[in-house]
C-alpha positions as CSV (number, residue, x, y, z in Angstrom):
1,M,-0.1,0.1,0.1
2,T,1.4,3.6,-1.0
3,P,1.7,5.6,2.1
4,T,-0.2,9.1,2.4
5,F,1.8,12.1,4.2
6,E,-0.2,15.1,5.7
7,W,1.2,18.5,6.9
8,R,-0.1,19.1,10.1
9,G,-2.1,15.5,9.8
10,S,-4.4,14.3,12.8
11,F,-3.1,12.0,15.2
12,E,-3.7,10.3,18.6
13,N,-1.1,10.7,21.1
14,A,-1.1,6.9,22.0
15,E,-0.3,6.3,18.3
16,V,3.0,8.6,18.4
17,N,4.1,7.3,21.7
18,A,4.0,3.8,20.3
19,L,5.8,4.6,17.2
20,H,8.2,6.6,19.3
21,A,8.9,3.9,21.5
22,E,9.8,1.5,18.7
23,A,11.7,3.6,16.7
24,F,13.8,5.0,19.7
25,E,13.8,1.5,21.4
26,H,12.5,2.8,24.8
27,P,9.5,1.9,27.1
28,L,6.1,3.1,26.0
29,R,5.4,6.6,27.6
30,D,2.1,8.6,28.0
31,D,3.6,11.9,26.5
32,N,1.2,14.6,25.3
33,W,2.4,15.1,21.7
34,R,-1.0,16.7,20.5
35,G,-0.4,19.3,23.4
36,Q,3.3,19.9,22.6
37,V,3.0,20.3,18.7
38,L,-0.1,22.5,19.2
39,K,1.7,24.6,21.6
40,H,5.5,24.7,20.4
41,S,5.5,23.5,16.8
42,L,5.5,25.2,13.4
43,G,4.0,21.9,12.0
44,W,4.5,18.2,11.7
45,V,4.0,15.5,9.2
46,C,1.9,12.3,9.5
47,A,2.6,9.4,7.3
48,R,0.2,6.7,7.2
49,S,-0.5,3.2,5.4
50,G,-3.7,1.8,5.6
51,G,-4.7,3.9,8.5
52,D,-1.9,3.1,10.6
53,L,0.6,5.7,11.7
54,I,4.0,4.7,10.0
55,G,5.8,7.9,10.4
56,F,6.2,11.4,12.0
57,V,8.3,14.3,12.2
58,N,8.0,17.3,14.2
59,V,9.0,20.7,12.9
60,V,9.9,23.8,15.4
61,S,10.8,27.3,14.6
62,D,12.4,30.3,16.3
63,G,9.5,32.4,15.0
64,C,11.4,33.7,12.0
65,I,13.3,32.0,9.4
66,H,14.8,28.9,11.1
67,A,12.8,25.6,11.2
68,F,14.3,22.7,13.1
69,I,13.3,18.9,12.5
70,L,12.9,17.0,16.0
71,D,12.0,13.3,16.4
72,P,11.7,12.0,12.9
73,I,10.3,8.5,13.3
74,V,9.4,5.6,11.0
75,A,8.0,2.4,11.7
76,T,10.8,-0.2,11.8
77,N,8.8,-2.5,9.2
78,C,8.4,0.7,6.7
79,R,12.3,1.7,6.9
80,G,14.1,1.6,3.5
81,Q,11.2,2.6,1.7
82,G,11.4,6.2,1.1
83,V,9.1,6.9,4.1
84,G,11.7,9.0,6.4
85,T,12.9,11.0,3.1
86,E,9.3,11.7,2.2
87,L,8.6,12.8,5.7
88,I,11.5,15.5,5.7
89,A,10.7,16.6,2.0
90,R,7.0,17.5,3.4
91,A,8.6,19.1,6.6
92,A,10.7,21.1,4.4
93,A,7.9,22.1,2.0
94,G,5.6,23.2,4.9
95,A,8.5,25.1,6.7
96,R,9.4,26.9,3.3
97,S,5.6,27.7,3.0
98,L,5.4,29.6,6.2
99,G,8.4,31.6,5.4
100,C,11.3,29.8,6.7
101,E,14.5,30.3,5.0
102,W,16.6,27.5,6.8
103,L,16.0,23.9,7.8
104,H,18.3,22.3,10.6
105,V,18.6,19.1,11.9
106,D,21.1,17.2,14.2
107,F,21.5,13.3,14.2
108,D,23.8,10.5,15.4
109,D,26.6,9.7,13.1
110,H,25.0,6.4,11.5
111,L,22.3,8.6,10.1
112,R,25.0,10.9,8.1
113,A,24.1,9.1,4.5
114,F,20.6,9.4,5.1
115,Y,20.4,13.4,5.7
116,F,23.2,14.3,3.6
117,E,22.6,12.0,0.6
118,A,18.9,10.9,0.7
119,C,17.5,14.4,2.0
120,G,19.8,17.0,0.7
121,F,21.2,18.6,4.0
122,V,24.7,19.8,3.9
123,P,27.2,19.6,6.7
124,T,27.6,22.7,9.0
125,N,29.4,23.6,12.1
126,A,27.3,23.3,15.3
127,G,27.6,22.8,18.9
128,L,25.8,21.1,21.7
129,I,25.9,21.1,25.3
130,K,24.1,18.2,27.3
131,L,22.0,19.6,30.1
132,R,21.1,16.6,32.0
């Protein structure tokens, strides 16, 4: 079945929590994703197949020209099929349509090929401080 993608698509907290736990290999939590994205996000993209949530990405902004990718997740049985690449493309299009000029992402080293080759990001200098 061909996945569908929707900018600011509807979702239930339980399905994002389940997908997040699977993708990041942590215990299931009861996070209020809906409340978080409605309060803090520029937008998000939902990917579905047969009604099931198979991908999700959150896009936050500085309120000006910068947007940031957070929590891109794809169901493990759907990886390698272009779902993640399309999530990022839709996130970029959504941020662009709202006036953002830059889309930022940070990631673990094993995802370099995905972000640089498949999604078109370019390497930049960045910094990070671990707060906890």
